N, C-alpha and C positions, 0 to 999 in steps of 0.2 A: 479316335481323336479325344484329347482331353477336353472336357466341357467346363465352361466357366460356371462358378457358383451362382445360384439364383438369388439367395438371400445375402445381404451385405454382411461382411465381416467388419465390425466397428473397431475403432481404435481403442475404445474402452466401453465396457458394458456393466453398468451398475445394477441392472435388473437381476443378474446372476447372483450377486451378493445378497440382494434382498430376498431371493428365494430361500437362501440358507439361514439367514439370521433375522428375517423380517419380523417374526413373532417376538423375538427378544427386544428389537428396536421399538416395536409398537408398545410393548409393555412398559419399557423404560420411559417413553414419551408420555404415555397416558398417566403414569405415576406422577410425573412432574406437573402435567396439566391439572390433575386432581388436587395436587398440593396447593396450587395457587401461588407458589413461589417461583417466579420465572426469571428473576434477575438476582444473581448472588445466591448465597446460602449454601447449604450442605452439599447439594449436587455439584456445584462448581468446585467446592473444596475437595470432594471425593475424586473428581477427575484430575485436578491439579496435583494432588498427592500421588495418584496412580501414574500419571505421566512423568512426573519428576523421578519417581522410583524406576520407571522403565528406562529413561534416558541416563540416569545416574547422577543427577544433580540434587541439591537439597531443596531447590525451589522451582516452581512452575507458576507463571503468571498468565492466565488465560486472557485472550483478547478477541476482537471480532474479525481479524484477518491476518494473514501472513504479512501483508503490506504494513498494517499497523504495528505488528511485532517489530519489524525493522525500524519503523519510524520511532516508536517508543524507546527502542534500544539506543538510538542516536540521541534522543532527547535526554535519556537518563544519564548519558555520558557527557552532557553539555557540549556536544559537537554542533557547531553552527557557523555563522558567517566568518570567512577568513580561513576556515579549516579545509583540509583535503582528506578524502577517503578513497583509498585504492580499491578497485573492484574490477570485475570482468565486463566486457561489452557483449559477451555472448550469454545472455540470460534474459529472463522476463524483465520488463521495464521497471517493475516495482523496486528491484534492487538498487538501481541508480536514482529512481524517482524520489525515494525517501531522503537520499543524500541532498538532493536539490531542495526538497521540501523544508529541511531544517536550515537552509541557507548556506550549506557547505558545497564544495566542488567535488564532483566525482572525477577521479583520475582513472582512466581505462588503461589496462595493460592487456597484452595479447594472451592467447590461450595456447595450451599444448595441443598439437594436432591429434594425438591419440586419445587423450582423456576428455578433451573439451574444457578442462578446468584451467584455472589460472596458471600462467607460466611464472613459476616462482623466481626464476632468474630476473625476469622483468619487473616483478614486484619489488625486489630489493633495489633495483636500479631506479625505480620511480619514487622512492622515498625522499621527501624534502623536509625542511624544518616546519612546514605547515601540515604535514601528514599527521593525523590523529588516530586513524583506525584503518583496518583492512577488513573488507567483507568478502570472504571466499564463498563461492556458491558450489555446493556439492551437486553438480549438475547431473540430471537424469538418474540420480540415485547413487552415483559413484563418488566416494569421498575424495577430497583434496588431500595431498600429502601433508597432514597436520603436524607431523613431527618437525618437518623442515619449516613450515609456515610459522609455527609457534616460536621456533628458534630465531627466525628473522624478526618477528614482532617483539620478542623479549630483548633482542640486541638493540632495537631502536625505540624501546619503551612505547610500543603501540598496542592498542586494544584490538582484539579479534572478535568480530561479530559474525558468527557462522550463519549463513543463509541455508537452512535445512529444509526449505519448502518442498523439495523433491526427494528427500532422503531420510525420512523418518525410519529409524532402525538401522541405518548404515553405520559401519564401524571403521575406524582407523586404528590399527595396532591393538585391537581388542576393546577399544573404547568407543562408545556411541557418539556420533556427531551431535553437536549441541551441548556436549559436556566438556569439550576440549578447550575451546576459546572461552573468553570471559562471559559471553552471552551467546545463546543459541536461539534462532528464530524459526518458527514452524508455521506452515500453512495447513489448514484442514479443508481446503477447497475439495469438493466432492471427488475429483479424479486423483487426488493424492493417495499415497499408500495407506495413510490413515485419513479418511475423508469424512466430513460431516455431511448433513443433509442441507447444506447451505454454506455460507461463509463461516470461517472460524480460524483462530490462530492461537499461538502460545509462545511464551518466552521462557527459556530455562537459564538458570544461573545458580551458582553457589555462593554468591556475594550478598550478604545481608543488606548492605547499604544500597546496592543496585535494586534489590528486591523491593525494599521499602519505597524507593523512588518510583519504580515501575507501577506498583499498586496504586500509588497516588496519581500518577500521570494518566493512567487508563480510566480514571474515574473523576475527571474534571479538575484534578489537582487538589482534591479535598482530603482533609484529615478529620474524620468524624462528620457529623451532620452540619452542612452549611458553613463550614470553615475551610477556606481555600488558601493553601500556602503558595500555590503557583497556578498558572494557567495550564490546564491539561486538555484532554479530549474525552469524548465518550466512546470508549472502545472495550465494551464488556461482552464476553461470550455469554449467550443466554443459556439458561438451565436445560432447555430441551436439547440443544446441541451438545451440551456437556454430557448429558445422560446417554445420548446416542454414541458419542465418542468413547465413553467408558465401556459400553458394550463392545464396540469395534476393537478397542485396544486389546481385548482378550484374544482376538483372532489375528492380530497384526503379524506375529511371528510366523504363523502358518501361511498367511498370504505372501509374506516376503520370501518364504522358502519356496512357495509355488512359483513366484516370479523368477527366482533363480533357476528353477528347473526349466521353465519356459525359455529363458535366455540360453541355457545350455542346449536345448533342443533346436533353437534357431541357429546356434553356432554350427551344429552338426548338419542341418539342412542346407545352410547357405555357404558352407566353407569353401566350396569350389566354384562359386558363381563369379565369373569374370566381371570386373567393374564394380564389385561390391566390397567395401572394407568393413569388416565386422568390428563392433565395439571392443576395445581392449580391456584387460583386467589387470589388477595389481594384487599380488598375494598378500600384501600388508593390509589391504582394505577389503571391506565387504560391501559390495554394491547391493542395493535393494531394488534396482531395475524399475524405477518409476517409468522409464522409457527404454525401449530397445531401439537404439538409434544407429543406423548404418550410414556409411558414406557411399554415394553414387559418384564415381569418377566423372568429372565434367569434361566432356569432349569438345565443348564450345565455350571456353572461359570468357570470351569477349562478347558473346551473344547476350541479348536481353534476357532470354530465358535459359535455364540450365538444363543439362541432361537429366538431372534429378526431377525437374518439373515435368519433363516428358514422361519419365518413368512413373511418377505419381499419377499422372492423368491416365496412363494405360492401366495401372492397377485399379483405378476406379472403374474402368471399363470391365474389369473382372470382378466388380463388386467388392473390392477390398479398399477400405478407407485408411489411408496413411496420413501422417501429420508432419508438418515442417516446423520445428522449433530450432532456430528462429531465422526468418528469411532476410532480415536486414539487421546487422549488428547495431548496437545502441549508439556507438560513436558516430554513425552515419545517419541516424534518425534526424528528421527535421527539428524535433524538440531540442536536440543537443547541437544544433548548428553553431550556436554561440561559443562553444568550446573550441572550435577551430580545427577539429580533426579532419583529415583528408583521406580520400579513398586511397588504399594501398598502405596506409600508415600502420594498420594492425592486420597484416595479411592473413594470418591463420584464422582469425575470427571471420574475416570476409570470405575466405575460401570455404569455411565450414558452412556459412550461411547459404552457399550455393550447392552444397553437397549433401547435407544431412537429411535423413528421412527416417522418421520414427514409425516402426511397424506396429500393428495391433499388439497391445500388451496389457493384460489384466489377469488376476490370479486364477480366474476360471476359464481362461482361453483354452478351447478344445484343441488337442493335438492334431486332429484332422484339419481344423481351420489353419493351424500353423503350416501344415503340409501344403494346403492350397495357396497360402501366401508364398511359400518357397517355389512351388511349381510356376506360379504366375511370374515371379521375378526371373526365374530361369528362362521362361518362354520369352519374356521381354528383352532380356539382356543377352542370353545365350540360347537361341532357339534350338540348336542341336542337342542341348542338354536337357530340354524339357522332358519331364516324366509323362509318359502316356498312361492315362487312366481310362477305364471303361466309362 
């Protein structure tokens, strides 16, 4: 009989990364600590230049989180009370939270069932005379169809702010996300494709006026020492994190290539498992697989818990930790009850919330561990197909 694994297979394991590049990270951090320059300075500028070059924009403005990147982008565009911003309900709360934080109204549109990204037909149908911007989220590392989205935005004179938190290095039609819209917003949370050793974020743009405003807003709205043109915030990336990110950026393409190979291996292992829908791909785009997210068909759609939840619990019995991003779409969250959305109004997002399951995914994931994940899923969903191992 097949025996379950003794040690847990985690959804993400940063220790493997540190084994390979820990000495470089330590050296970079110690160099900053020895310099005594922890805020601003050459270390920040070096990272900003390197990251802008990687993304393909003229400018990068580092800040202290992906949430602040989105917030500052909206502030720089003077989006506020009375304005509407179209986005997805199937994302981390920060995407919508920042819209509310500047006083604007998030307008949620449904998602495509195969990509989990914005349904662009519904985006266009949701534009009103109050709409000022669209925030597409390149979810799980897969890019939105930016050719079509930019055409919609240009036709209606709207700004596009790309939420690239999960997609650093992803491409659409050969162009990296974060360089296609007017502004790109990135998170360097530790589990992202390019992760810091703490919080961090960045904004990319090729617009000089936006750049100047962003640099001012992230530093209390000041120009020079103790002269404040407007009220800003304190959102500066510290030099230690910038030094670490500069080291990691050199490895990002290799890591993203490894993620793609892991995704391809999952495709092969899980292709014939009944009840599992594999993530789709689009030849025009390049996913960087921040997550490998399958759908578990829900046999009990009216029950309080879903089939997915039962499968996840059984995986844990096999010492496999999977994740659910996201169990309740934003339009149904208590925090957004005031917007008046009803259950059933955005059906694809709601269905995805009951079916999605993200399997272990990180660049160093061992092929044997992937096989164990596949065997466990087969045993849970299709016992007759389970592979017998000694």
